[in-house]
C-alpha positions in Angstrom: -115.9 210.8 -122.4 -115.2 208.5 -124.9 -112.5 206.0 -125.4 -111.6 206.4 -129.3 -109.3 204.0 -131.2 -106.9 205.6 -134.3 -108.5 203.7 -136.3 -111.9 205.2 -135.1 -110.9 208.7 -136.4 -108.5 207.6 -139.2 -112.1 205.2 -141.4 -111.7 204.2 -145.0 -114.8 205.1 -146.8 -116.6 206.0 -149.8 -117.1 210.1 -149.9 -118.6 213.0 -151.0 -119.2 213.3 -146.6 -118.7 211.3 -143.5 -121.2 212.4 -141.7 -123.8 213.0 -144.6 -122.4 209.9 -146.6 -120.8 207.3 -144.4 -122.7 207.8 -140.9 -126.5 207.1 -142.7 -124.5 204.4 -144.9 -123.4 202.8 -141.6 -126.3 203.6 -139.9 -128.6 201.5 -142.3 -125.9 198.6 -141.4 -126.5 199.0 -138.0 -130.5 198.8 -138.5 -130.1 195.6 -140.3 -127.9 194.3 -137.4 -130.9 195.6 -135.1 -133.5 194.1 -137.5 -131.8 190.8 -136.8 -131.5 190.8 -133.5 -135.6 191.5 -133.0 -136.0 188.5 -135.4 -138.6 190.5 -137.3 -136.1 190.9 -140.2 -137.7 188.0 -141.7 -141.4 189.5 -142.1 -140.5 192.8 -143.4 -142.5 194.1 -146.6 -141.7 197.5 -146.7 -138.8 199.9 -145.4 -139.3 203.9 -145.2 -136.5 206.6 -144.2 -136.6 209.7 -142.9 -134.1 211.9 -143.2 -134.2 215.5 -141.1 -132.1 218.3 -140.3 -128.2 219.2 -141.9 -129.5 215.3 -143.4 -132.1 216.4 -144.9 -131.1 220.0 -146.3 -127.8 218.9 -147.6 -128.7 215.4 -147.9 -129.3 215.3 -152.0 -125.6 217.0 -152.3 -124.3 214.9 -150.7 -125.8 211.8 -151.9 -127.6 211.0 -148.7 -130.1 209.0 -150.2 -127.6 207.5 -152.6 -125.9 206.3 -149.2 -128.9 205.4 -147.2 -129.5 202.6 -150.3 -126.4 200.9 -150.4 -126.1 200.5 -146.8 -130.2 199.1 -146.6 -128.5 196.9 -149.3 -125.9 195.4 -147.5 -122.7 196.9 -149.0 -119.9 198.1 -147.2 -118.3 200.6 -147.3 -114.9 200.1 -147.0 -114.3 197.3 -149.8 -117.5 198.0 -152.0 -116.0 198.3 -155.7 -116.3 202.1 -156.3 -117.5 201.6 -159.9 -120.2 199.2 -159.0 -121.8 202.4 -156.5 -123.7 203.5 -159.9 -125.0 200.1 -161.2 -126.5 199.1 -157.9 -128.3 202.3 -157.6 -129.6 202.4 -161.1 -131.2 198.9 -160.5 -133.3 200.2 -157.7 -134.5 203.4 -159.1 -135.1 201.3 -162.1 -137.2 198.4 -160.6 -138.1 200.1 -157.5 -137.2 196.8 -155.8 -133.9 196.4 -153.1 -132.6 193.5 -152.0 -132.2 194.0 -148.2 -129.3 193.2 -146.9 -128.6 191.3 -149.8 -131.0 188.5 -148.9 -134.5 189.6 -149.1 -136.6 191.6 -152.5 -138.6 193.9 -151.2 -140.9 196.5 -153.5 -138.6 199.9 -152.6 -139.5 203.3 -154.5 -136.5 206.1 -153.3 -138.5 209.4 -154.1 -141.7 208.0 -152.3 -139.5 205.9 -149.4 -136.6 208.7 -148.8 -138.6 211.4 -147.2 -136.2 214.8 -146.2 -137.7 216.6 -143.9 -136.7 219.8 -143.1 -137.0 219.6 -139.5 -134.0 219.7 -136.6 -134.6 216.7 -134.1 -133.3 218.1 -130.5 -130.6 215.3 -130.4 -128.8 216.6 -133.0 -129.1 218.4 -136.6 -128.3 215.2 -138.2 -131.1 212.8 -137.5 -132.6 209.6 -139.4 -135.2 207.1 -139.5 -136.0 203.8 -140.3 -138.8 202.6 -140.0 -140.0 198.3 -141.2 -143.3 197.6 -141.8 -145.3 194.3 -142.2 -148.7 194.7 -143.0 -148.1 197.4 -139.3 -145.1 199.3 -138.6 -143.6 196.6 -136.9 -139.8 198.5 -135.9 -138.5 201.8 -135.8 -135.1 203.2 -135.0 -133.5 206.5 -135.4 -129.9 207.0 -135.4 -128.1 210.3 -135.2 -124.5 210.8 -137.7 -122.3 213.2 -135.4 -119.3 213.1 -138.0 -116.6 211.4 -138.5 -118.6 208.6 -139.7 -119.5 207.9 -136.2 -123.0 207.4 -135.4 -125.3 207.1 -131.9 -128.6 206.9 -130.9 -130.5 209.2 -128.3 -129.0 207.4 -125.7 -125.3 207.1 -126.1 -125.1 203.3 -125.8 -121.9 203.3 -128.0 -120.6 206.1 -125.0 -121.5 203.4 -122.2 -119.7 201.0 -124.6 -117.0 203.5 -124.8 -116.3 204.3 -120.7 -116.4 200.7 -120.2 -113.0 200.3 -122.9 -111.7 203.1 -121.2 -111.0 201.4 -118.2 -108.6 199.2 -120.5 -106.2 201.5 -121.7 -103.3 202.5 -119.7 -103.5 206.0 -120.1 -107.2 207.4 -120.6 -107.3 210.8 -122.3 -109.9 214.1 -122.1 -107.8 216.8 -122.5 -105.0 218.4 -123.9 -103.4 218.8 -120.8 -103.7 215.2 -118.6 -101.9 213.1 -122.4 -99.0 215.9 -121.4 -98.6 214.0 -117.7 -98.6 211.1 -119.4 -96.0 212.1 -121.6 -94.1 213.5 -118.4 -94.5 210.8 -116.2 -93.6 208.2 -118.8 -90.7 209.8 -120.6 -92.9 209.1 -123.9 -94.1 210.5 -126.8 -97.1 211.1 -128.2 -96.9 209.0 -130.0 -95.9 206.4 -128.0 -98.6 206.8 -125.6 -101.1 206.8 -128.1 -99.8 203.1 -129.3 -99.3 201.7 -125.7 -103.4 202.9 -125.5 -104.0 201.0 -129.0 -101.9 197.9 -127.5 -104.9 197.2 -125.3 -107.1 196.8 -128.4 -105.0 194.9 -131.0 -101.7 193.1 -131.0 -99.0 195.3 -132.6 -98.8 193.5 -136.0 -102.6 194.4 -136.5 -101.9 197.7 -135.6 -99.1 197.9 -138.0 -101.4 196.5 -140.6 -104.3 198.9 -140.1 -102.0 201.7 -140.2 -100.5 200.7 -143.8 -103.7 200.1 -145.2 -105.1 203.8 -144.4 -101.5 205.2 -145.5 -101.8 203.0 -148.7 -105.7 204.2 -148.9 -104.4 207.9 -148.7 -101.4 207.0 -151.4 -104.0 205.3 -154.3 -106.6 207.9 -153.7 -103.3 211.1 -154.2 -102.4 209.0 -157.2 -106.2 208.9 -158.8 -107.2 212.4 -158.2 -103.9 213.9 -159.8 -103.7 211.2 -162.8 -108.2 212.0 -163.4 -109.3 214.0 -165.5 -111.9 215.8 -166.4 -115.4 217.7 -164.1 -116.8 216.5 -161.5 -120.1 215.2 -160.2 -122.8 216.8 -159.6 -124.2 219.7 -161.1 -121.6 222.1 -161.2 -119.1 221.6 -163.4 -116.3 222.0 -161.4 -113.4 221.2 -163.3 -111.0 218.5 -162.0 -107.8 220.5 -161.0 -105.3 218.1 -159.7 -104.8 216.5 -163.1 -104.1 220.1 -164.5 -101.5 221.3 -161.6 -100.2 217.7 -161.6 -98.9 218.0 -165.2 -97.4 221.2 -165.0 -95.6 219.9 -162.0 -93.9 217.9 -164.9 -92.7 214.7 -163.5 -89.7 214.2 -165.4 -88.6 210.4 -163.8 -91.6 207.4 -165.4 -93.9 205.3 -162.7 -96.4 203.1 -163.0 -97.5 202.1 -159.3 -98.2 205.5 -156.6 -95.2 204.3 -154.7 -93.3 204.7 -157.9 -94.9 207.9 -158.5 -93.5 208.3 -154.7 -90.3 208.2 -155.5 -90.6 210.6 -158.5 -91.6 213.7 -157.0 -88.8 212.8 -154.6 -86.3 213.4 -157.5 -88.6 217.1 -159.2 -87.5 220.4 -158.0 -88.6 221.7 -155.0 -88.0 225.3 -154.7 -91.1 227.2 -152.7 -93.5 227.7 -155.1 -93.1 224.1 -156.1 -94.0 223.4 -152.6 -96.7 225.1 -152.5 -98.4 223.7 -155.7 -97.2 219.7 -155.1 -99.3 220.4 -151.0 -102.0 221.9 -152.7 -102.6 219.1 -155.6 -101.9 216.7 -153.4 -105.2 217.9 -150.9 -106.7 219.1 -154.6 -106.5 215.5 -155.8 -107.7 214.0 -152.4 -111.6 215.6 -152.4 -111.5 215.7 -155.9 -111.5 211.7 -155.6 -114.2 212.1 -152.4 -116.3 214.3 -154.2 -116.8 211.9 -157.1 -117.5 208.9 -154.4 -114.3 207.4 -154.4 -113.2 205.8 -151.7 -111.0 208.1 -149.0 -109.9 208.4 -145.6 -111.8 209.6 -143.0 -109.8 212.1 -141.6 -110.9 213.1 -139.1 -114.0 213.7 -141.9 -114.7 213.2 -145.4 -115.0 216.6 -146.4 -111.6 217.1 -145.1 -109.5 214.1 -145.4 -107.0 215.8 -148.4 -105.4 217.5 -145.5 -103.7 214.7 -143.7 -102.4 212.6 -146.2 -100.8 216.1 -148.0 -99.0 216.8 -145.6 -98.0 213.6 -144.6 -97.1 213.2 -148.8 -95.0 216.6 -148.0 -92.7 214.7 -145.3 -92.3 211.6 -147.7 -91.7 213.7 -151.0 -89.9 216.7 -149.6 -88.8 216.9 -145.9 -87.5 213.5 -145.4 -86.7 211.5 -148.3 -85.6 208.7 -146.2 -89.2 208.1 -144.5 -90.2 204.8 -144.2 -93.5 203.3 -142.7 -91.9 203.9 -139.1 -92.5 206.9 -139.9 -95.7 206.9 -141.1 -97.3 204.9 -137.9 -96.0 207.9 -136.0 -97.5 210.7 -138.1 -100.5 208.8 -137.7 -101.2 208.0 -134.5 -100.7 211.6 -133.6 -103.0 212.7 -135.5 -105.4 210.6 -135.1 -105.3 211.3 -131.1 -105.1 215.0 -131.7 -108.0 214.2 -133.7 -110.0 212.5 -130.9 -109.3 215.6 -128.3 -111.2 217.5 -130.6 -114.3 215.0 -130.8 -114.0 214.8 -126.7 -114.0 218.3 -126.1 -115.9 220.0 -128.7 -117.0 218.3 -132.9 -115.9 217.6 -135.6 -119.8 217.4 -137.6 -119.9 220.9 -139.7 -123.6 220.5 -139.0 -122.7 221.1 -135.3 -119.6 223.2 -135.4 -118.9 224.3 -139.5 -116.1 224.0 -141.2 -114.2 225.2 -138.3 -114.8 221.2 -136.6 -113.2 219.8 -139.8 -111.2 221.5 -142.1 -109.7 223.0 -138.7 -109.8 219.7 -137.0 -107.5 218.3 -139.9 -105.0 221.1 -140.3 -104.7 220.7 -136.3 -104.6 216.8 -136.2 -101.6 216.8 -139.4 -99.9 220.5 -137.5 -99.3 218.6 -134.6 -98.1 215.3 -136.5 -95.9 216.8 -137.9 -94.3 218.6 -135.8 -93.5 215.5 -134.1 -91.8 214.2 -136.9 -89.7 217.1 -137.2 -88.3 216.9 -134.0 -91.0 219.0 -131.9 -91.3 218.2 -128.1 -95.0 216.9 -126.8 -95.6 220.7 -125.6 -94.7 221.7 -129.1 -97.0 218.9 -130.8 -99.4 221.0 -129.0 -98.4 224.2 -129.4 -98.8 223.1 -133.4 -102.3 222.0 -132.9 -103.0 225.2 -131.3 -101.9 227.1 -133.8 -103.1 225.7 -136.7 -107.1 225.6 -135.2 -106.7 229.1 -133.8 -106.4 230.7 -137.0 -109.8 228.4 -138.2 -111.9 229.5 -135.7 -115.3 230.7 -136.5 -114.5 228.9 -140.5 -118.1 228.5 -141.6 -119.6 225.5 -143.9 -121.9 226.7 -146.9 -121.5 224.4 -149.5 -122.6 225.7 -152.9 -125.6 223.6 -153.9 -125.1 221.2 -150.5 -121.9 219.9 -152.6 -118.9 219.1 -150.9 -116.9 220.9 -153.8 -117.7 224.8 -152.9 -115.7 225.8 -151.8 -114.5 222.4 -149.8 -112.2 221.3 -152.1 -110.0 224.6 -152.0 -110.2 224.4 -148.3 -107.8 221.2 -147.9 -105.5 223.1 -149.6 -105.5 226.0 -147.4 -105.5 223.8 -143.9 -102.8 221.9 -145.4 -100.6 224.8 -146.2 -101.7 225.9 -142.8 -100.8 223.1 -140.6 -96.9 223.2 -142.3 -97.1 226.7 -140.8 -98.3 226.0 -138.2 -95.7 223.0 -136.8 -92.8 225.4 -138.1 -93.8 228.4 -136.0 -94.3 225.7 -132.9 -90.9 224.4 -133.8 -89.4 228.5 -133.2 -91.8 228.4 -129.4 -90.4 228.2 -126.5 -93.7 226.1 -124.6 -92.5 228.8 -121.4 -94.1 232.0 -123.4 -97.1 230.1 -125.0 -100.2 232.5 -124.1 -103.1 229.8 -125.0 -103.2 226.8 -124.4 -104.4 223.4 -126.8 -107.8 222.7 -124.8 -108.5 226.6 -123.9 -108.9 226.7 -128.2 -110.7 223.7 -128.0 -113.3 225.1 -125.3 -113.8 228.0 -127.1 -114.2 226.3 -130.9 -117.0 224.6 -129.1 -118.5 227.7 -127.7 -117.9 229.7 -130.9 -119.8 226.2 -132.6 -122.7 226.7 -130.1 -123.3 230.7 -130.9 -123.3 229.9 -135.0 -125.4 230.8 -137.2 -127.3 227.6 -137.4 -127.2 228.7 -141.5 -123.7 228.2 -141.6 -123.6 225.0 -140.3 -124.0 222.3 -143.2 -127.0 223.4 -144.1 -126.6 225.3 -147.6 -128.9 228.1 -146.5 -126.0 230.6 -146.0 -123.1 232.5 -147.3 -121.7 231.4 -150.8 -124.2 228.6 -151.0 -126.4 231.8 -151.0 -124.7 234.0 -152.9 -124.0 232.1 -155.8 -126.5 229.6 -157.0 -126.3 226.4 -159.7 -127.4 228.9 -162.2 -124.0 230.6 -162.1 -122.0 227.6 -162.5 
């Protein structure tokens, strides 16, 4: 099993998809590194990219081809100004040249040099192969984007590195039951156990700095989504709803910055219907930004990036007006650990497990984190995660037009509301009466994923994706 850091599960990147955009982007970056390690980078005259399986079937809608070009160009998804993305892509298309790793200009024709192959490679549904040429083939490498921005090669060298690293963790965990055992033996909460593991990799100052970056990115993303009007790109002409919903919620106290905005919401009306609208508004806002190639936090994927920030924002502006970074840190530590359990025991890739692997996992992560903030015991935190996932089991991935828009954006709202409900149910549950442990739900999710028809795994070949087409929109 893998050693997974908080910052593996929560990554800053560009939308719309962690597996189909961020993963291929990172794969291109890794290939650049390989080329330099092999001392062939300076000899390259041409490159070719082959996309396989789900990366091919929904690659256009997920901007996979654009992500590959950006990765080959040497752009970093964490820091690239998102308003320059269109400029870089337009330059490649218009000049038919690419500045490889921002160092060498080579000829590149996207329609010829990026090939969409419908067949699936045996190792994983999301395969991508890079080939470099001088006069003849110079170097080739195949990567697999396995969800959440994680990229591996078939020989699983990354896993081997993680196993070695895991020995450094004071509390190595593969299963929920093991995590509970550590909580009991050490008399610590889940967040405290996770923090001790993270300290094996980073100082407290580094941990706090990176967690604050993640929260600020989430807050900025919600703020941007709630204050941006119009239609989403891609051809479905989906109208942004967060702007209209936010306008209807009538924030009366003036604000300028995202932090001011948070404080203004704290003074707003909090009847039940307004709470539902606020949570939905936060979730929709994130995934509308995501659908526009905006910057989001992969949590655990881009398609499900709205659940965790919206539930955390709910806690900040509705449940606890005194909440500060201490609570944000606790929430993110718990959420990341629950996500890692699903990654180790099942999958966080919709191309492997359907949308249960994205919205289901994010809802479980958020439910668990909220439960601990509300005073839940480690057992109740596990119950919250179990309840949230149990009611997402079997959820398919069938995006219309291969775009992360319908039904993906709304699902973030539903996943967030379910997470809050799951946390409240868990707090009212005696762990002695629980019939379904979290490990059993994770196992069941993986079995369900393996049994699910391939057309419901991010291929746009089934469900809504074939019942509703672009012409209908």
